[in-house]
KOLZAZA-853961 format. One record per residue (C-alpha): z, y, x; residue in three letters. Coordinates in nm, 2 decimals. Layout:
// residues N
<<Z, Y, X>, ALA>
...
//
This chain:
// residues 359
<<2.47, -0.41, 2.82>, MET>
<<2.63, -0.27, 2.50>, ILE>
<<2.29, -0.14, 2.39>, CYS>
<<2.11, -0.47, 2.45>, SER>
<<2.38, -0.66, 2.28>, SER>
<<2.36, -0.43, 1.98>, PHE>
<<1.99, -0.47, 1.96>, LEU>
<<2.01, -0.84, 1.98>, ALA>
<<2.27, -0.85, 1.70>, ALA>
<<2.06, -0.62, 1.49>, LEU>
<<1.75, -0.84, 1.54>, ALA>
<<1.95, -1.15, 1.44>, TYR>
<<2.09, -0.98, 1.13>, ALA>
<<1.75, -0.88, 1.02>, GLN>
<<1.62, -1.23, 1.08>, SER>
<<1.91, -1.37, 0.87>, VAL>
<<1.84, -1.12, 0.59>, ALA>
<<1.47, -1.21, 0.59>, ALA>
<<1.55, -1.58, 0.56>, GLU>
<<1.79, -1.51, 0.27>, ALA>
<<1.52, -1.32, 0.09>, ARG>
<<1.27, -1.60, 0.13>, LEU>
<<1.50, -1.88, 0.03>, ILE>
<<1.47, -1.75, -0.33>, ASP>
<<1.10, -1.82, -0.33>, LEU>
<<0.97, -2.15, -0.48>, PRO>
<<0.88, -2.42, -0.23>, GLN>
<<0.53, -2.54, -0.25>, TYR>
<<0.49, -2.87, -0.44>, LYS>
<<0.13, -2.95, -0.53>, PRO>
<<0.06, -3.01, -0.89>, GLN>
<<-0.25, -3.20, -0.79>, GLN>
<<-0.43, -3.29, -0.47>, ILE>
<<-0.76, -3.10, -0.45>, VAL>
<<-1.07, -3.12, -0.25>, ALA>
<<-1.39, -2.92, -0.20>, GLY>
<<-1.49, -2.59, -0.05>, THR>
<<-1.32, -2.25, -0.11>, ILE>
<<-1.53, -1.95, -0.02>, ARG>
<<-1.35, -1.64, 0.11>, ASN>
<<-1.53, -1.31, 0.15>, PHE>
<<-1.35, -0.99, 0.25>, GLY>
<<-1.07, -0.92, 0.50>, PHE>
<<-0.88, -1.17, 0.72>, GLY>
<<-0.55, -0.99, 0.66>, LEU>
<<-0.46, -0.97, 1.03>, GLY>
<<-0.49, -1.34, 1.08>, GLY>
<<-0.26, -1.43, 0.79>, VAL>
<<-0.55, -1.58, 0.58>, LEU>
<<-0.64, -1.83, 0.85>, LYS>
<<-0.28, -1.94, 0.88>, LEU>
<<-0.25, -1.99, 0.51>, TRP>
<<-0.57, -2.20, 0.52>, GLU>
<<-0.43, -2.42, 0.80>, GLN>
<<-0.11, -2.48, 0.62>, GLY>
<<-0.29, -2.56, 0.30>, PHE>
<<-0.52, -2.81, 0.47>, GLN>
<<-0.23, -3.01, 0.60>, LYS>
<<-0.13, -3.09, 0.24>, ILE>
<<-0.49, -3.10, 0.11>, HIS>
<<-0.70, -3.25, 0.39>, PRO>
<<-1.01, -3.26, 0.16>, GLY>
<<-1.03, -2.88, 0.14>, ILE>
<<-1.27, -2.68, 0.35>, ARG>
<<-1.29, -2.31, 0.38>, PHE>
<<-1.62, -2.11, 0.41>, ASP>
<<-1.50, -1.77, 0.54>, ASP>
<<-1.69, -1.44, 0.58>, LYS>
<<-1.43, -1.18, 0.67>, LEU>
<<-1.60, -0.86, 0.79>, PRO>
<<-1.40, -0.60, 0.60>, THR>
<<-1.20, -0.52, 0.28>, SER>
<<-1.50, -0.31, 0.16>, ASP>
<<-1.70, -0.63, 0.12>, ALA>
<<-1.44, -0.82, -0.09>, ALA>
<<-1.51, -0.71, -0.45>, ILE>
<<-1.88, -0.66, -0.40>, PRO>
<<-1.89, -1.03, -0.30>, ALA>
<<-1.73, -1.12, -0.62>, LEU>
<<-1.97, -0.90, -0.82>, VAL>
<<-2.27, -1.07, -0.66>, THR>
<<-2.11, -1.42, -0.70>, GLY>
<<-2.11, -1.52, -0.33>, VAL>
<<-1.74, -1.59, -0.31>, THR>
<<-1.45, -1.76, -0.49>, ASP>
<<-1.18, -1.54, -0.35>, LEU>
<<-1.19, -1.18, -0.22>, ALA>
<<-0.90, -1.10, 0.02>, PRO>
<<-0.85, -0.73, 0.04>, ASP>
<<-0.61, -0.50, 0.23>, GLY>
<<-0.60, -0.24, -0.05>, GLY>
<<-0.65, -0.15, -0.41>, GLU>
<<-0.98, -0.18, -0.59>, ALA>
<<-1.18, 0.14, -0.62>, THR>
<<-1.32, 0.30, -0.93>, LEU>
<<-1.67, 0.19, -0.83>, THR>
<<-1.55, -0.17, -0.76>, GLU>
<<-1.37, -0.20, -1.09>, ASN>
<<-1.66, -0.05, -1.29>, LEU>
<<-1.93, -0.25, -1.12>, SER>
<<-1.74, -0.58, -1.18>, PHE>
<<-1.69, -0.49, -1.54>, PHE>
<<-2.06, -0.40, -1.59>, GLU>
<<-2.17, -0.74, -1.45>, VAL>
<<-1.91, -0.96, -1.62>, TYR>
<<-1.78, -0.77, -1.92>, GLY>
<<-1.41, -0.81, -1.82>, TYR>
<<-1.18, -0.69, -1.55>, GLN>
<<-1.14, -0.85, -1.20>, VAL>
<<-0.82, -1.05, -1.16>, THR>
<<-0.59, -0.93, -0.88>, ASP>
<<-0.32, -1.14, -0.72>, ILE>
<<-0.07, -0.96, -0.50>, THR>
<<-0.01, -1.18, -0.19>, VAL>
<<0.20, -0.95, 0.04>, ALA>
<<0.33, -0.60, 0.08>, SER>
<<0.19, -0.34, 0.31>, GLY>
<<0.37, -0.27, 0.64>, ALA>
<<0.63, 0.00, 0.70>, PHE>
<<0.57, 0.08, 1.06>, ASP>
<<0.30, -0.17, 1.19>, VAL>
<<0.00, 0.04, 1.25>, GLU>
<<-0.31, -0.01, 1.04>, GLY>
<<-0.16, -0.27, 0.80>, LYS>
<<-0.19, -0.10, 0.46>, SER>
<<0.11, 0.13, 0.53>, ASN>
<<0.27, 0.30, 0.23>, GLY>
<<0.29, 0.68, 0.23>, PRO>
<<0.60, 0.85, 0.35>, VAL>
<<0.70, 1.21, 0.28>, ILE>
<<0.78, 1.45, 0.56>, PHE>
<<0.92, 1.81, 0.57>, VAL>
<<1.02, 2.04, 0.85>, HIS>
<<1.36, 1.95, 1.00>, LYS>
<<1.52, 2.28, 0.88>, ASP>
<<1.42, 2.22, 0.52>, ASN>
<<1.73, 2.16, 0.30>, PRO>
<<1.53, 1.93, 0.07>, ILE>
<<1.63, 1.57, 0.10>, THR>
<<1.47, 1.40, -0.19>, ARG>
<<1.19, 1.43, -0.45>, LEU>
<<1.06, 1.23, -0.75>, THR>
<<0.70, 1.11, -0.79>, ILE>
<<0.66, 1.36, -1.07>, LYS>
<<0.77, 1.64, -0.83>, GLN>
<<0.53, 1.52, -0.57>, LEU>
<<0.25, 1.53, -0.84>, ASP>
<<0.35, 1.89, -0.91>, GLY>
<<0.34, 1.98, -0.53>, ILE>
<<0.03, 1.80, -0.42>, PHE>
<<-0.17, 1.79, -0.74>, GLY>
<<-0.31, 2.03, -1.00>, SER>
<<-0.36, 2.04, -1.37>, GLU>
<<-0.58, 1.77, -1.51>, ARG>
<<-0.74, 1.68, -1.84>, THR>
<<-0.67, 1.31, -1.80>, ALA>
<<-0.60, 1.04, -1.54>, GLY>
<<-0.79, 0.72, -1.44>, MET>
<<-0.65, 0.38, -1.53>, ARG>
<<-0.88, 0.12, -1.38>, GLY>
<<-1.21, 0.28, -1.49>, PHE>
<<-1.08, 0.43, -1.81>, LYS>
<<-1.03, 0.81, -1.82>, TRP>
<<-0.70, 0.83, -2.01>, SER>
<<-0.58, 1.16, -2.17>, PRO>
<<-0.22, 1.03, -2.17>, SER>
<<-0.21, 1.11, -1.80>, ASP>
<<-0.31, 1.47, -1.84>, ALA>
<<-0.08, 1.75, -1.73>, ARG>
<<-0.10, 2.13, -1.74>, GLY>
<<-0.07, 2.40, -1.48>, ALA>
<<0.28, 2.47, -1.60>, ASP>
<<0.38, 2.15, -1.41>, GLN>
<<0.24, 2.28, -1.08>, ASN>
<<0.51, 2.33, -0.81>, ILE>
<<0.40, 2.60, -0.56>, ARG>
<<0.73, 2.74, -0.42>, THR>
<<1.04, 2.58, -0.28>, TRP>
<<1.25, 2.78, -0.54>, GLY>
<<1.09, 2.57, -0.81>, GLN>
<<1.27, 2.27, -0.65>, LEU>
<<1.60, 2.44, -0.65>, GLY>
<<1.61, 2.59, -0.31>, LEU>
<<1.77, 2.94, -0.28>, THR>
<<1.80, 3.22, -0.03>, GLY>
<<1.51, 3.25, 0.22>, GLU>
<<1.34, 2.94, 0.07>, TRP>
<<1.33, 3.05, -0.30>, ALA>
<<1.01, 3.25, -0.29>, ASP>
<<0.83, 3.07, -0.01>, LYS>
<<0.50, 2.90, -0.08>, SER>
<<0.48, 2.53, -0.02>, ILE>
<<0.20, 2.44, 0.23>, GLN>
<<0.07, 2.08, 0.17>, THR>
<<-0.08, 1.84, 0.42>, TYR>
<<-0.20, 1.48, 0.40>, GLY>
<<-0.48, 1.23, 0.44>, HIS>
<<-0.85, 1.29, 0.40>, ALA>
<<-1.04, 1.05, 0.18>, PRO>
<<-0.93, 0.69, 0.27>, SER>
<<-0.77, 0.38, 0.13>, GLY>
<<-0.43, 0.55, 0.18>, THR>
<<-0.55, 0.86, 0.00>, ALA>
<<-0.68, 0.66, -0.29>, ARG>
<<-0.34, 0.49, -0.32>, PHE>
<<-0.16, 0.83, -0.32>, PHE>
<<-0.39, 0.96, -0.59>, GLN>
<<-0.32, 0.64, -0.80>, TRP>
<<0.05, 0.64, -0.76>, LYS>
<<0.12, 1.02, -0.75>, VAL>
<<-0.17, 1.20, -0.91>, LEU>
<<-0.25, 0.94, -1.18>, ARG>
<<-0.58, 0.88, -1.01>, ASN>
<<-0.67, 1.24, -1.07>, GLY>
<<-0.90, 1.41, -0.82>, ASP>
<<-0.76, 1.76, -0.83>, LYS>
<<-0.53, 1.87, -0.55>, TRP>
<<-0.32, 2.17, -0.47>, ASN>
<<-0.58, 2.43, -0.35>, PRO>
<<-0.40, 2.47, -0.01>, ASN>
<<-0.40, 2.10, 0.07>, PHE>
<<-0.51, 2.04, 0.43>, ARG>
<<-0.66, 1.70, 0.51>, GLU>
<<-0.65, 1.49, 0.83>, TYR>
<<-0.75, 1.14, 0.94>, VAL>
<<-0.58, 0.88, 1.15>, GLU>
<<-0.54, 1.00, 1.51>, SER>
<<-0.76, 0.80, 1.75>, GLY>
<<-0.96, 0.64, 1.47>, SER>
<<-1.34, 0.61, 1.42>, LYS>
<<-1.31, 0.88, 1.16>, MET>
<<-1.24, 1.15, 1.42>, ILE>
<<-1.57, 1.34, 1.48>, ALA>
<<-1.72, 1.33, 1.82>, ASP>
<<-1.67, 1.71, 1.87>, GLU>
<<-1.30, 1.66, 1.80>, ASP>
<<-1.25, 1.34, 2.01>, ARG>
<<-1.08, 1.52, 2.30>, ALA>
<<-0.83, 1.75, 2.11>, GLU>
<<-0.79, 1.54, 1.79>, GLN>
<<-0.71, 1.85, 1.60>, ARG>
<<-0.81, 1.68, 1.28>, LEU>
<<-0.58, 1.38, 1.34>, GLY>
<<-0.26, 1.31, 1.15>, LEU>
<<-0.05, 1.32, 1.47>, GLN>
<<-0.17, 1.67, 1.53>, TYR>
<<-0.09, 1.76, 1.17>, MET>
<<0.27, 1.65, 1.22>, LEU>
<<0.33, 1.78, 1.57>, LYS>
<<0.14, 2.10, 1.56>, ASN>
<<0.13, 2.20, 1.20>, GLU>
<<0.43, 2.06, 1.00>, LEU>
<<0.67, 2.08, 1.30>, ALA>
<<0.59, 2.45, 1.33>, ASN>
<<0.58, 2.53, 0.96>, ASN>
<<0.93, 2.55, 0.80>, ARG>
<<0.77, 2.57, 0.45>, TYR>
<<0.53, 2.27, 0.48>, GLY>
<<0.54, 1.92, 0.33>, ILE>
<<0.32, 1.63, 0.44>, ALA>
<<0.25, 1.27, 0.34>, TRP>
<<0.12, 1.02, 0.58>, THR>
<<0.22, 0.67, 0.72>, VAL>
<<0.51, 0.60, 0.94>, MET>
<<0.31, 0.49, 1.26>, PRO>
<<0.15, 0.84, 1.27>, GLN>
<<0.50, 1.00, 1.30>, ALA>
<<0.61, 0.79, 1.61>, LYS>
<<0.78, 1.02, 1.87>, ASP>
<<0.72, 1.33, 1.66>, VAL>
<<1.01, 1.57, 1.67>, SER>
<<1.08, 1.87, 1.44>, GLY>
<<1.02, 1.69, 1.12>, ILE>
<<1.23, 1.46, 0.89>, LYS>
<<1.17, 1.20, 0.62>, VAL>
<<1.29, 1.24, 0.27>, ILE>
<<1.39, 1.00, -0.01>, ALA>
<<1.16, 0.93, -0.31>, VAL>
<<1.25, 0.83, -0.67>, ALA>
<<1.01, 0.69, -0.94>, PRO>
<<0.82, 0.93, -1.16>, ARG>
<<1.06, 0.91, -1.46>, ASP>
<<1.38, 0.89, -1.27>, GLY>
<<1.59, 0.63, -1.10>, GLY>
<<1.74, 0.58, -0.75>, ALA>
<<1.62, 0.79, -0.46>, TYR>
<<1.52, 0.55, -0.18>, VAL>
<<1.46, 0.63, 0.19>, MET>
<<1.15, 0.45, 0.34>, PRO>
<<1.25, 0.16, 0.56>, SER>
<<1.13, -0.19, 0.64>, LYS>
<<1.39, -0.32, 0.40>, GLU>
<<1.30, -0.09, 0.11>, SER>
<<0.93, -0.16, 0.16>, PHE>
<<1.00, -0.54, 0.15>, GLN>
<<1.22, -0.53, -0.15>, ASP>
<<0.99, -0.27, -0.31>, ARG>
<<1.27, -0.03, -0.41>, THR>
<<1.08, 0.24, -0.23>, TYR>
<<0.82, 0.36, -0.49>, PRO>
<<0.52, 0.40, -0.26>, LEU>
<<0.47, 0.05, -0.12>, VAL>
<<0.12, -0.07, -0.10>, ARG>
<<0.01, -0.43, -0.19>, SER>
<<-0.22, -0.68, -0.02>, ILE>
<<-0.45, -0.86, -0.27>, TYR>
<<-0.67, -1.16, -0.33>, ILE>
<<-0.91, -1.08, -0.60>, PHE>
<<-1.10, -1.34, -0.81>, LEU>
<<-1.33, -1.37, -1.10>, ASN>
<<-1.15, -1.54, -1.39>, ARG>
<<-1.31, -1.52, -1.74>, PRO>
<<-1.04, -1.45, -2.00>, PRO>
<<-0.90, -1.76, -2.17>, GLY>
<<-1.05, -2.00, -1.92>, LYS>
<<-0.85, -2.21, -1.67>, PRO>
<<-0.86, -2.13, -1.31>, LEU>
<<-1.05, -2.37, -1.08>, ASP>
<<-0.78, -2.62, -0.97>, PRO>
<<-0.84, -2.58, -0.60>, LYS>
<<-0.82, -2.20, -0.62>, LEU>
<<-0.50, -2.23, -0.83>, ARG>
<<-0.34, -2.46, -0.58>, GLU>
<<-0.43, -2.24, -0.28>, PHE>
<<-0.29, -1.93, -0.45>, LEU>
<<0.03, -2.12, -0.54>, ARG>
<<0.06, -2.21, -0.18>, TYR>
<<0.01, -1.85, -0.07>, VAL>
<<0.28, -1.74, -0.31>, LEU>
<<0.52, -2.01, -0.21>, SER>
<<0.81, -1.99, 0.03>, ARG>
<<0.59, -2.16, 0.29>, GLU>
<<0.31, -1.91, 0.23>, GLY>
<<0.54, -1.61, 0.25>, GLN>
<<0.72, -1.74, 0.56>, GLU>
<<0.38, -1.73, 0.72>, THR>
<<0.36, -1.36, 0.64>, VAL>
<<0.70, -1.31, 0.79>, GLU>
<<0.62, -1.49, 1.11>, ARG>
<<0.28, -1.32, 1.15>, ASN>
<<0.45, -0.97, 1.13>, GLY>
<<0.14, -0.78, 1.02>, SER>
<<0.25, -0.74, 0.65>, TYR>
<<0.58, -0.79, 0.46>, LEU>
<<0.65, -1.10, 0.24>, PRO>
<<0.70, -1.07, -0.13>, LEU>
<<1.03, -1.10, -0.31>, GLY>
<<1.10, -1.35, -0.58>, ALA>
<<1.04, -1.12, -0.88>, ALA>
<<0.69, -1.02, -0.76>, VAL>
<<0.61, -1.38, -0.68>, VAL>
<<0.71, -1.49, -1.04>, ARG>
<<0.49, -1.22, -1.18>, GLU>
<<0.19, -1.32, -0.98>, GLN>
<<0.23, -1.70, -1.05>, LEU>
<<0.21, -1.62, -1.42>, GLN>
<<-0.14, -1.49, -1.37>, LYS>
<<-0.25, -1.83, -1.25>, LEU>
<<-0.16, -2.01, -1.57>, ASP>
//
């Protein structure tokens, strides 16, 4: 009885906290009533997009939606070929997508952040979390230290599709032993074994946020894919030895000197490992990953959910697209995200920043 009462109280407290965060968001008040058809091509965002559309149509009954929502991978290509107005996407634009859009139009694609990736809901653009063996004394690392651990020297870094020398770093910044992170005794001279994701949307995000979009990794980096996913080869389907759960249970949990990055759902029910706090690259507060730190974005490795669009510089946005995106970014739109439960709603500061892109 005590346990169930505690859980009920905790759930209620979390609900109240969520409502308090959303109350700071602007209520949707149409600046004009719009009509016509809005084309969406990309990803349905776990059902959230349809809910946004339904809510918007109650206010703008003259609006119709023409949706083709096979996958995020189709979003920006649809913008490039001109067959959509909006491109909902569960992840960041790739180098190829950014470059192809620029080559066709001569300017960069516009991205609007419409939600935050999930903390522990599987398959919902989860942000990376850092794990070490339970016996490891380390409790926190900065993004710069993670770069030193997982990355390697690089001549530049990628910003959009620009290869920028300001993001270069030398081999002197490589971190290869635990002693370089201040550990002493038996840990001081022990090599750091690194683990993480094979090429994927999550890996691209990690490269962007941690490795400055560089493509050089620590030579001992061992790669795995989501357990049970379509990326597991047929010959490994039974044992799943290349899955991330295997990585955590059978590799990291048995290697006192290892460190891994993956997403929280892959660590469910895995013992022998622990999560550590992360701080921004250039310093600041160390933050443990949690649903709250993902939602308020104090954790520095939170992913974003986007709607991309083609907006020529200096030209006004189509009124019906602007009104729809204003609705998505409103209190009503973000309450829809909260109720759906797939992703996390945005805070007021992020919403203000995104609304400025619509003007």
